[in-house]
LUMDREN-375520 format. One line per 2 residues: for each residue x, y, z of N, C-alpha, C. Coordinates in steps of 0.05 Angstrom, whole numbers, plus 32768, in hexadecimal, padded with zeros to 4 digits. Layout:
BEGIN
X:Y:Z:X:Y:Z:X:Y:Z; ...
***
This chain:
BEGIN
848D:7E72:81AC:848E:7E7A:819B:8471:7E7E:8198; 8465:7E6A:819D:8445:7E56:8199:842E:7E6E:81AB
8446:7E76:81C9:8436:7E89:81DD:8432:7EA6:81D4; 8449:7EA6:81C9:844E:7EBA:81BF:8437:7ECC:81B3
843C:7EB1:8199:8424:7EBD:817B:840C:7EB9:8187; 8401:7EA7:8199:83E6:7EAE:8193:83DD:7ECD:81AF
83F0:7ECD:81C4:83E5:7EEC:81C6:83EB:7F00:81BC; 83EB:7EF7:81A0:83FC:7F15:8195:83E0:7F16:817F
83D9:7F06:817D:83B9:7EFE:8176:83A6:7F02:8185; 839E:7F06:8192:8391:7F16:81AB:8396:7F30:81A7
83A4:7F3F:81AE:83BA:7F55:81B6:83AB:7F69:819A; 83A6:7F59:8182:83A1:7F62:815A:838A:7F5F:816A
837A:7F49:816D:8359:7F53:8165:834D:7F61:817D; 835F:7F63:819C:8351:7F79:81A4:8355:7F92:8197
836C:7F9D:818B:8372:7FBB:8185:8359:7FC2:8173; 8354:7FAB:8166:8334:7FAB:8156:8323:7FB6:815B
8320:7F9F:8170:82FF:7F9E:8188:8300:7FC6:818A; 831B:7FCC:8197:8321:7FE0:81AF:8325:7FF1:8195
8331:7FFE:8184:8338:8013:8178:832D:8013:8156; 8315:8004:8153:830A:800A:8143:82E8:7FFC:8148
82D6:7FFD:8132:82BC:7FF1:8132:82B6:7FD2:8142; 82AB:7FD4:8159:82AE:7FC1:816A:8296:7FA8:815A
829D:7F88:814E:8285:7F87:8144:8278:7F76:815E; 825E:7F6C:8153:824E:7F5C:8169:8253:7F46:8178
8254:7F3C:8186:8253:7F21:8182:8244:7F0D:8179; 8245:7EF5:816F:8240:7EDC:815C:8246:7EC9:816C
8229:7EC3:815B:8223:7EA3:816D:821F:7E95:814F; 8231:7E75:8157:8226:7E73:813A:820D:7E5F:8141
81FE:7E55:8157:81E6:7E49:8154:81D0:7E60:815B; 81CE:7E6F:813D:81C6:7E83:8143:81AA:7E8D:8148
8197:7E72:814A:8179:7E6D:814C:8172:7E6A:816F; 8186:7E60:8170:8190:7E55:818B:818B:7E71:81A3
818F:7E8B:8191:8197:7E9E:81A5:8186:7EAB:818F; 816E:7EA0:8190:815B:7EB6:8179:8151:7ED1:8177
8152:7ED1:8193:8147:7EED:819F:815D:7F0F:8197; 8173:7EF6:819C:8187:7F12:8194:818C:7F0B:8179
8184:7EF8:8160:8185:7EFC:8141:8178:7F14:8139; 8159:7F10:8149:8141:7F1F:8147:8130:7F23:8155
8127:7F40:815B:8114:7F3B:8171:80F8:7F37:8170; 80F8:7F2D:8152:80DA:7F25:8148:80CF:7F06:814B
80E6:7EFC:815E:80E8:7EDF:8162:80E2:7ED9:817C; 80E1:7EF9:8187:80D3:7EF9:81A7:80AF:7EE6:81AB
80AF:7ED5:81BA:809D:7ECC:81BE:8095:7EA9:81AB; 80A3:7EA7:8199:80A9:7E90:818D:80A3:7E74:8198
8093:7E77:81A6:8090:7E60:81B7:806B:7E5A:81BF; 8068:7E43:81D2:805A:7E3F:81DA:8047:7E57:81EA
8058:7E4C:8203:8052:7E67:821C:8072:7E74:8219; 8085:7E64:8233:809D:7E78:8239:80AE:7E60:823A
80CC:7E6F:8227:80E1:7E61:821C:80F7:7E74:8237; 8109:7E62:8240:812C:7E69:8247:813E:7E5A:8230
814E:7E73:8235:815E:7E6C:821A:817F:7E73:821E; 818D:7E63:821F:81A2:7E6F:8229:81B9:7E62:8210
81D5:7E6A:8218:81E5:7E6C:81FD:8206:7E76:8206; 8212:7E69:8202:8233:7E6A:8203:823C:7E65:81F2
825B:7E72:81F4:8262:7E71:81D5:8282:7E77:81D9; 8299:7E62:81D5:82B6:7E68:81DB:82CB:7E6E:81C0
82CD:7E81:81B6:82D2:7E83:81A1:82F2:7E7F:819B; 8301:7E6F:8186:831F:7E66:8187:8321:7E5B:81AB
831B:7E4E:81A5:8322:7E39:81CB:8345:7E3E:81CA; 835B:7E3D:81B7:8372:7E38:81B7:837A:7E4D:81C4
8371:7E5D:81BC:837F:7E7E:81C1:837C:7E82:81DE; 838E:7E8A:81F9:837F:7E8C:8212:836B:7EA6:8213
835B:7EA3:8219:8343:7EBD:8221:8344:7ED2:820C; 8333:7EC4:81F8:8333:7ECF:81DB:8323:7EDD:81DA
82FA:7EC8:81E0:82EB:7EDB:81D5:82D6:7EC5:81DA; 82C9:7EC9:81FF:82AB:7EBD:8204:8299:7EC7:8207
8285:7EBE:81FD:8264:7ECD:81F5:8251:7EC0:8202; 823C:7ED6:8215:8220:7EC3:821A:8216:7ECD:8218
81F4:7EC0:8216:81E3:7ED4:8210:81C6:7EC3:8221; 81B6:7EC9:8236:819D:7EBB:8241:8186:7ED4:823B
816F:7EC0:8233:8159:7ED6:822E:813F:7EC3:823B; 812C:7ECB:8244:8111:7ECA:8246:80FD:7ED9:822F
80EF:7EC9:8229:80CF:7ECD:8215:80B9:7EC3:821C; 809E:7ED3:8217:808D:7EC5:821C:8070:7ED0:8207
8068:7EAA:8202:8055:7EB4:81E6:8036:7EC0:81F7; 802F:7EDB:81F4:8016:7EEC:81FB:8005:7EDE:81EB
7FF9:7ECD:81DD:7FEA:7EBA:81C8:7FCD:7ED5:81C2; 7FC8:7ED8:81E1:7FA4:7EF1:81DD:7FAE:7F09:81D2
7FC7:7F0E:81D1:7FD2:7F23:81BF:7FE2:7F21:81A5; 7FE5:7F08:81A2:7FF7:7F07:818E:8011:7F14:818C
801A:7F12:81A7:802D:7F26:81AA:8040:7F14:81B9; 8061:7F1A:81BE:8075:7F0D:81D2:8087:7F1D:81D5
807E:7F1C:81F3:8095:7F30:8205:80B7:7F1C:820E; 80C5:7F2E:8211:80DF:7F1B:821C:80F3:7F2C:8227
8109:7F24:823B:8127:7F35:8237:813D:7F27:822C; 814B:7F31:8231:8166:7F20:821B:8181:7F30:822E
8198:7F21:822D:81AC:7F3B:823C:81D0:7F1D:8238; 81DB:7F33:822A:81EB:7F22:8218:8206:7F2C:8220
8223:7F1A:8222:8234:7F2A:822B:824A:7F18:821A; 825C:7F2A:8211:8279:7F22:8204:8291:7F2C:8218
829C:7F1D:821A:82B5:7F1F:821F:82D7:7F1A:8210; 82E3:7F29:820E:82FB:7F26:81FF:8318:7F32:820B
832F:7F1C:820A:8341:7F26:8213:8347:7F23:822F; 8342:7F06:8239:8343:7EFE:8251:8327:7F0C:8263
8317:7F17:8255:8300:7F22:8260:8307:7F53:825F; 831D:7F55:825E:8326:7F6A:8253:8316:7F7D:824F
830A:7F72:8232:82FE:7F86:8220:82DD:7F6F:822F; 82CC:7F87:8234:82B1:7F7D:8244:8299:7F88:8234
8280:7F75:822B:826B:7F87:821D:8252:7F77:8223; 8245:7F85:822F:8229:7F83:8239:8210:7F87:8236
81FB:7F7A:8229:81E9:7F8A:8227:81CC:7F80:822D; 81B9:7F8F:8234:81A1:7F7D:824D:818C:7F91:823A
8173:7F81:822C:8160:7F8F:8223:8141:7F76:8225; 812D:7F90:8222:8112:7F83:8221:8108:7F80:81FA
80F9:7F69:81FD:80F0:7F69:81E1:80D4:7F67:81D9; 80C7:7F6B:81C5:80A7:7F73:81BF:80A8:7F69:81A5
808C:7F52:819B:8093:7F47:8188:806F:7F41:8189; 8067:7F52:816D:8045:7F44:8160:8044:7F39:814A
8033:7F31:814A:802C:7F1F:812C:800E:7F25:811D; 8010:7F23:8109:7FFE:7F26:80F8:7FFB:7F0C:80E5
7FD3:7F02:80D5:7FDD:7EF6:80C7:7FDF:7F02:80AA; 7FEA:7EFD:8096:7FDC:7F01:8080:7FC8:7EF4:8073
7FC4:7EDF:8075:7FB2:7ED5:8068:7FB8:7EB2:8082; 7FB1:7E94:8074:7FA2:7E7E:808D:7FC0:7E6E:8088
7FD3:7E78:8080:7FEE:7E6A:807D:800A:7E79:807E; 7FFC:7E96:8079:801E:7EA0:806F:800E:7EB8:8091
802A:7EC1:809F:8030:7ED6:80B0:803E:7EEC:80B0; 8041:7F01:80CA:804C:7F11:80BC:8059:7F1C:80E0
8070:7F1E:80EB:8076:7F20:8101:807D:7F3A:810B; 8089:7F4E:8112:8094:7F6B:811E:80A6:7F66:8133
80BB:7F74:8141:80C4:7F63:8155:80DA:7F89:815A; 80D7:7F8F:8171:80ED:7FA3:8180:8101:7F96:819B
8112:7FA3:8193:8129:7FA2:81AE:812B:7FC2:81B9; 8129:7FC5:81D2:8139:7FDA:81E4:814D:7FCD:81F4
8163:7FE0:81FE:8177:7FD5:8201:8191:7FE5:8214; 81A2:7FDF:8225:81B1:7FED:822E:81C7:7FD5:822D
81E2:7FE3:822F:81FA:7FD9:8221:8207:7FE9:8237; 821A:7FD8:8242:8230:7FE4:8250:8252:7FDD:8242
826A:7FE0:823E:8281:7FDB:8233:828B:7FEC:8237; 82AC:7FD5:823B:82CA:7FE2:8250:82D2:7FD4:824C
82F6:7FD2:8249:82FC:7FCC:825A:830C:7FD9:826E; 831C:7FBA:8282:832C:7FB5:8293:8351:7FB0:8294
8356:7FC6:8295:837F:7FC3:8297:837E:7FAA:829C; 837B:7FAA:82B1:838A:7F8F:82BF:8389:7F76:82B8
8368:7F78:82A5:8366:7F59:828F:8371:7F58:8282; 837B:7F71:8276:8394:7F68:8254:83B0:7F5E:8255
83BB:7F5C:823F:83D5:7F58:8244:83DB:7F67:8228; 83F5:7F73:822E:8400:7F84:8214:8410:7F75:820C
841B:7F85:81FC:8435:7F78:81F3:8453:7F79:81FE; 8453:7F8B:820E:846A:7F9B:821C:846B:7F7E:8234
8454:7F77:823C:845C:7F5E:8252:845B:7F3B:8242; 8456:7F3D:822B:8462:7F22:821C:8480:7F2A:8221
8488:7F3D:820E:84A7:7F47:8201:84B1:7F3E:8224; 84AC:7F4B:8236:84BD:7F4D:8253:84A9:7F2B:8268
84AE:7F12:8254:84AB:7F05:8265:848B:7EFD:826E; 8474:7F0A:8272:8466:7F06:827E:8464:7F1C:8293
846C:7F32:8291:8468:7F47:82A6:8456:7F4D:82B0; 844A:7F50:82CB:842A:7F52:82D6:8424:7F75:82C6
8438:7F8B:82CA:842F:7F9F:82CD:8434:7F9F:82A5; 8428:7FBA:829A:842F:7FBB:827E:8432:7FDA:8287
8448:7FE8:8276:8451:8005:8272:843C:8015:8263; 842E:7FFE:8252:841E:8023:8244:8408:8030:8257
8404:8041:8254:83FC:8055:8261:83D8:8057:8256; 83C9:8043:8262:83A9:8037:8257:839C:803F:826D
8387:8045:8274:8370:8041:828B:835B:8034:8286; 834E:802B:8299:8333:8024:8294:8320:8033:8282
8312:8029:8276:82FC:802F:8264:82DE:8027:8264; 82C7:8032:826A:82BA:8034:8263:829F:803F:8256
8288:8034:8247:826B:8040:8240:8266:8041:823A; 8244:803B:8245:822A:803F:823E:821C:804A:8229
8209:803A:821E:81E7:8045:8204:81DC:803A:8212; 81C0:8046:8209:81B4:8033:8201:81AF:802B:81E1
81A0:8022:81DA:81A2:801E:81B9:8186:8007:81B7; 8177:8007:819C:816A:7FF9:8199:816C:7FDD:8173
8160:7FD1:8179:8157:7FC1:8162:813F:7FBC:815E; 8131:7FB3:8141:8119:7FA6:8138:811F:7F93:811B
8111:7F84:811E:810A:7F6F:810C:80E4:7F63:80FF; 80ED:7F51:80EB:80D3:7F53:80E0:80D3:7F34:80D2
80C2:7F20:80CF:80C6:7F06:80C8:80AC:7EFC:80B9; 80AC:7EF7:80A3:8093:7EE5:808C:8098:7ED0:8096
8083:7EC3:8095:8085:7EA3:80A8:806D:7E89:8097; 8070:7E77:8096:8056:7E63:8087:8067:7E4F:80A1
8052:7E30:809E:8061:7E20:80A7:807E:7E12:80A1; 807A:7E1D:8088:808E:7E08:8078:80B3:7E22:8076
80A7:7E34:8076:80C1:7E44:8074:80BF:7E6D:8086; 80D1:7E6E:8089:80DD:7E8D:8096:80E6:7E9D:8087
80E6:7EAD:808A:8101:7ECC:8082:80F7:7EE0:808D; 8106:7EF0:8095:8114:7F08:80A8:8125:7F1A:809E
8129:7F2E:80BA:813C:7F41:80AD:8139:7F52:80C7; 8154:7F59:80D2:8159:7F64:80EE:8169:7F81:80EB
8167:7F90:8103:8172:7FAB:80FB:8180:7FAF:8110; 8195:7FAF:811F:819E:7FB8:813B:81B6:7FCD:812D
81B8:7FDA:8155:81C7:7FE9:8150:81B1:8009:814A; 8194:800D:8143:8189:801A:8131:8196:803A:8144
819E:8043:815C:81A2:8059:8164:81C0:8066:815E; 81C7:8047:8152:81EE:804C:814D:81F8:805A:8165
81F0:8056:8176:8202:8064:8189:8221:8066:8190; 8230:807B:819C:824F:8084:819D:8257:8068:81AB
8268:805E:81AB:827B:8044:81B3:8295:8048:81B7; 829C:8062:81AE:82C1:805D:81B7:82C2:8053:81D7
82D5:8043:81DB:82DE:804B:81EC:82F6:8057:81FD; 830E:8069:81DC:8320:8073:81E2:8323:808D:81E1
831A:808D:81C9:831B:80B8:81C6:830D:80B7:81A7; 8306:80D3:81A0:82F4:80D4:8189:82D4:80C3:8186
82C9:80CA:8178:82B2:80C1:8173:82AE:80AD:8154; 82A6:808D:8164:82A0:8084:8151:8289:8070:815B
8272:807B:814F:8256:806A:8153:8250:8050:8144; 8246:803D:8155:823C:8025:8154:8237:801C:8136
8239:800D:811B:822C:801A:810B:8212:7FFD:810B; 8209:8008:80FC:81EF:7FF8:80F4:81EC:7FD9:80EF
81E9:7FC2:80F6:81E9:7FAB:80ED:81D0:7F9C:80E3; 81D3:7F93:80CD:81B7:7F87:80BB:81C1:7F6E:80BF
81AE:7F57:80BF:81A5:7F40:80C4:818E:7F3A:80AC; 819D:7F2B:809E:817D:7F17:808A:8181:7EFF:808F
8173:7EED:8092:8168:7ED5:809D:814A:7EC1:8088; 8157:7EA6:8091:813E:7E96:8087:8144:7E80:807E
8134:7E6C:807E:812D:7E4F:807A:8110:7E3C:806F; 811F:7E2D:8067:810D:7E1B:805D:8103:7E04:8067
80F4:7DEF:8071:80EB:7DDE:8080:80DD:7DC5:806A; 80F6:7DB7:805F:80E9:7D9A:8051:80D9:7D84:8071
80D3:7D83:806C:80BF:7D5F:807C:80CA:7D50:806C; 80CB:7D3B:807C:80D2:7D17:8071:80C6:7D08:8077
80B0:7D16:8093:809F:7CFE:80A2:809C:7D04:80BA; 8082:7D0F:80BA:8069:7D16:80C2:806D:7D01:80E2
8072:7CF3:80E3:8076:7CE1:80FF:8055:7CD6:8101; 8056:7CCB:811A:8040:7CBC:8126:8049:7CAF:813F
802F:7CAC:8142:802F:7CB0:816A:804A:7CC0:817C; 8060:7CAC:8181:8075:7CB6:819A:8089:7CC1:817D
8086:7CBD:8168:808A:7CC2:8152:8094:7CDD:8143; 80A5:7CEA:8150:809E:7D07:814D:80AE:7D11:812E
80AF:7D02:811D:80B5:7D01:8104:80D2:7D09:80F8; 80D3:7D16:80E8:80E9:7D1F:80D4:80EA:7D32:80C1
80FA:7D44:80BD:8104:7D5A:80B6:811D:7D63:80A9; 8126:7D7B:809E:8136:7D87:8092:8132:7DA2:808B
8145:7DB2:80A2:8148:7DD1:809C:8159:7DDF:808C; 815B:7DE7:807A:816E:7DF4:806A:8164:7E1D:806A
8189:7E20:807B:8182:7E3B:808B:819D:7E4E:807E; 818E:7E64:807C:81AB:7E75:807E:81A4:7E8A:8090
81B8:7E9E:8090:81BE:7EBB:80A7:81D8:7ECC:809D; 81D5:7EE0:8092:81E0:7EF6:807F:81DA:7F09:8094
81F9:7F11:8096:81FD:7F24:80AF:8209:7F3D:809F; 8207:7F55:80A6:821F:7F70:8098:8219:7F7E:80AB
8236:7F8A:80B0:8231:7F9C:80C3:8250:7FAE:80BC; 8242:7FC1:80B7:8257:7FE5:80A1:826C:7FD4:8089
8282:7FCA:8091:8292:7FC2:8078:828B:7F94:8082; 8284:7F93:809A:828C:7F72:809D:826B:7F63:8094
8272:7F4D:8082:826B:7F38:8082:8267:7F25:807D; 824D:7F10:8084:824C:7EFB:8097:8239:7EE9:808A
823D:7ED5:8074:822B:7EC6:8070:8230:7EA3:807E; 8214:7E99:8087:8213:7E7D:808F:81FC:7E6F:8083
8205:7E5D:8079:81F3:7E45:806A:81FA:7E2D:8075; 81DE:7E21:8074:81D8:7E0A:808B:81C3:7DFC:8085
81C6:7DE2:8094:81B1:7DD4:808C:81AC:7DBC:80AC; 8198:7DBF:80B4:8197:7DA7:80C9:817D:7D94:80BD
8180:7D73:80D1:817D:7D67:80D8:8162:7D5B:80E5; 814F:7D58:80ED:8139:7D55:8109:812C:7D3F:8106
8138:7D2B:8117:8128:7D0C:8111:811D:7D0C:8132; 810C:7D11:8139:80FE:7D05:8158:8107:7D19:816D
811E:7D0E:817D:8130:7D1F:818C:8145:7D32:8186; 8152:7D25:816C:816D:7D2F:8168:8173:7D43:8152
817E:7D4F:8159:818C:7D69:814F:81A5:7D60:813D; 81AC:7D64:811F:81CD:7D66:811D:81C6:7D80:8104
81D5:7D8F:8107:81DC:7DA7:80F1:81FA:7DA9:80E8; 81FD:7DB9:80CA:8214:7DB7:80CA:8212:7DD8:80AF
8225:7DEA:80B4:8221:7E00:80A5:8241:7E0C:809C; 823B:7E1B:8085:825F:7E2A:8084:8252:7E44:8082
8265:7E52:808F:8268:7E71:8094:8278:7E7B:8087; 8277:7E8A:8072:8294:7E97:8068:827A:7EA5:804A
8292:7EB5:8038:8282:7EC7:801D:829B:7EC1:800D; 829B:7EAF:8007:82BA:7EAB:7FF4:82BF:7EC2:7FDF
829C:7ECD:7FD6:82A6:7EE6:7FBE:82A5:7EF7:7FC2; 82A6:7F02:7FDB:82AE:7F1A:7FE5:82C7:7F1C:7FF6
82D9:7F2D:7FE9:82EA:7F2C:7FF8:82EA:7F50:8010; 82F7:7F43:8020:82F5:7F55:8032:8311:7F59:8049
831C:7F74:8044:8337:7F81:804A:833E:7F75:806F; 8320:7F6F:807F:8330:7F6C:8092:831B:7F4E:80A1
830D:7F47:8099:82EE:7F2E:809D:82FB:7F11:8090; 8309:7EF9:8096:830B:7EE7:8086:82FA:7EE3:806D
82F0:7EE1:805A:82D9:7ED5:804A:82D6:7EB9:804A; 82E7:7EA3:805E:82E3:7E87:8056:82E6:7E85:807C
82CE:7E82:8083:82D3:7E82:80A0:82D1:7E5E:80B3; 82C0:7E59:80AC:82C4:7E40:80C5:829F:7E2D:80B4
82B1:7E0F:80B5:8299:7DFF:80B3:828B:7DF3:80CE; 8270:7DFB:80D6:8264:7DF5:80F8:8250:7DDE:80F7
8258:7DC5:810F:824B:7DBA:8108:8238:7DB0:8129; 8228:7DA0:8122:8211:7DAE:813A:8209:7D86:8143
8204:7D78:8159:81F5:7D6D:8168:81E3:7D7F:817D; 81C7:7D71:8181:81B7:7D7F:8195:81A5:7D68:8197
818A:7D67:81AF:8176:7D69:81B1:8159:7D6E:81B5; 8140:7D6B:81B7:8132:7D6A:81B8:811B:7D60:81C6
811C:7D65:81DE:810C:7D53:81E7:80F8:7D5E:81F7; 80D8:7D64:81F6:80C5:7D6A:820E:80CD:7D88:8211
80D6:7D9A:8201:80D6:7DA9:820E:80F2:7DBF:8214; 810E:7DA2:8215:8122:7DA9:821E:8134:7DA4:8201
8147:7DBE:81FD:8157:7DBF:81E5:8173:7DC0:81EA; 818A:7DB5:81DD:81A3:7DB6:81F0:81AE:7DB2:81D5
81C5:7DBF:81CF:81D6:7DB5:81BC:81F5:7DC4:81B3; 8204:7DB8:81AE:821E:7DB8:81B4:8223:7DBE:8198
8238:7DD3:818B:823B:7DDE:816F:825F:7DE4:816D; 8268:7DDB:8162:828C:7DD8:8156:8290:7DE9:813A
82A1:7E05:8142:82AE:7E0F:812D:82BC:7E09:8127; 82C8:7DFA:8109:82E6:7DF5:80FB:82EE:7E0B:80F4
82FF:7E19:80F7:830A:7E2E:80EA:8313:7E24:80D4; 8309:7E3E:80C2:8314:7E2F:80A4:8321:7E51:8094
8322:7E61:80A6:8334:7E7F:809A:835D:7E77:80A7; 835F:7E8E:809B:8381:7E90:80A8:8395:7E8B:80C0
8372:7E98:80CB:8381:7E8A:80E9:8387:7E6A:80EB; 837D:7E54:80E8:837F:7E38:80E4:8379:7E34:80F6
8363:7E1D:80FC:8360:7E08:8109:8374:7DFC:811E; 8387:7E01:8116:83A4:7DF1:8131:83A1:7E0A:8141
83AA:7E26:8138:83AC:7E3F:8147:8391:7E44:8152; 837A:7E49:8158:835F:7E4E:815C:8352:7E36:8170
8358:7E1A:8160:834C:7E10:8171:8323:7E08:8171; 8325:7E12:815B:8309:7E1F:8157:82FD:7E23:816D
82E3:7E2B:816D:82CE:7E2D:8176:82B7:7E19:817D; 82B1:7E25:81A0:8295:7E10:81AF:8285:7E1C:81B6
8269:7E12:81AE:824E:7E22:81BE:8241:7E15:81CD; 822C:7E15:81D8:821F:7E06:81EC:8204:7E1B:81E9
81E6:7E0F:81ED:81D7:7E1C:81EB:81BD:7E04:81FE; 81B6:7E17:8205:81A5:7E0B:821A:817D:7E19:8215
816C:7E08:8213:814D:7E19:8217:813B:7E07:8225; 812B:7E15:8228:811A:7DFF:823A:80F9:7E15:8237
80E7:7E06:8229:80D1:7E15:8222:80B4:7E02:8236; 80A2:7E23:823E:8093:7E08:824A:8071:7E16:824B
8069:7E10:8251:8064:7DEB:824F:8066:7DDA:823E; 8069:7DC9:823D:806F:7DAE:8223:805A:7DA4:8228
8046:7DAD:820B:8034:7D9A:81FC:803B:7D8E:81E1; 8035:7D72:81E2:803A:7D6E:81CE:8020:7D6C:81B6
800F:7D6C:81C4:7FF6:7D79:81B5:7FE9:7D84:81C4; 7FE7:7DA1:81B0:7FD3:7DBD:81B8:7FC1:7DC4:81AF
7FAD:7DC9:81C3:7F8B:7DCD:81B8:7F82:7DE5:81AA; 7F96:7DF6:81B0:7F98:7E0C:8198:7FB3:7E10:8189
7FA2:7E0A:816E:7FBF:7E14:814D:7FBF:7E27:8159; 7FE7:7E30:815B:7FEF:7E3D:8163:8005:7E46:8142
800D:7E57:813E:801F:7E5C:811E:8033:7E64:812F; 8040:7E5B:8128:8069:7E64:8131:8078:7E63:8119
808C:7E78:812C:80A2:7E77:8102:80B0:7E53:8106; 80B3:7E4D:80EE:80B7:7E23:80FC:80DB:7E2A:80F3
80DE:7E3B:8104:8104:7E40:80FA:8119:7E24:8102; 8130:7E21:8104:8138:7E13:8116:813F:7E0C:812C
813C:7E03:8130:8142:7DF9:8157:8164:7E0B:8165; 8172:7E00:815A:8193:7E15:815C:819F:7E25:814B
***
């Protein structure tokens, strides 16, 4: 019964994704995937930055959701600009439903005064989205003891489209506030029949860095960052509230995801608690986070969600000759 229960969950989730407006992949470590969050973060590094993040959502449900994002961005300091590339993929239902997006990014920064800066960014991308029938599990296969073939009349479906995103950031050395808009073109994204446009996604995010200790010599000091990230896509709302503690190479984080005061017929208003541990040492950043499910799916059924992120920034310079102004956002 437990086997059947878990696979019915997959079928229901895939049905929502295929026959309605599919939501974008999400990452709990949204600042480890900063270019995915907001194109204005492009070039927020000394020179160059490689970033990679992997998410396995609901680990106890066979073949549920796996998401990846890889990016590279470069700071063109002489032009107050940043450029980058990003590739993101999401696989659902043992890979039956697959989303792949590849894009280019550009950002430009302007000083408002000596302490306050504004930055704008754009992303132009191309998306492939499709279903492989052979990798899906249908209800009749479960009922017939895992039969290899389904009796459903269902062929492979694929679609591709261009899309655009834009974002803005206001920041100083202590705080940042930004917002971004994805799917500006609202492209047609139906895989089955009819016309279904991909709805606009809005994200509002920010935070504040509280300095505890400036550090001295090899001691890089410590600070606490309080952050938030609100996302809305059509009827879907989500809010992340969290705190990070940074001490030398150690990074610890904890945050809550959910909007208890907003009732939604399809999305949990009390989603997860996320815990994170990471290191930041001489240009290398690595972190692991775990989502503790709070929704009706429950942790015993979902197994929670795992994320791994790896970032490399080069060249690593402890002391920079020229003072540059970066968005002081969380590392993960």
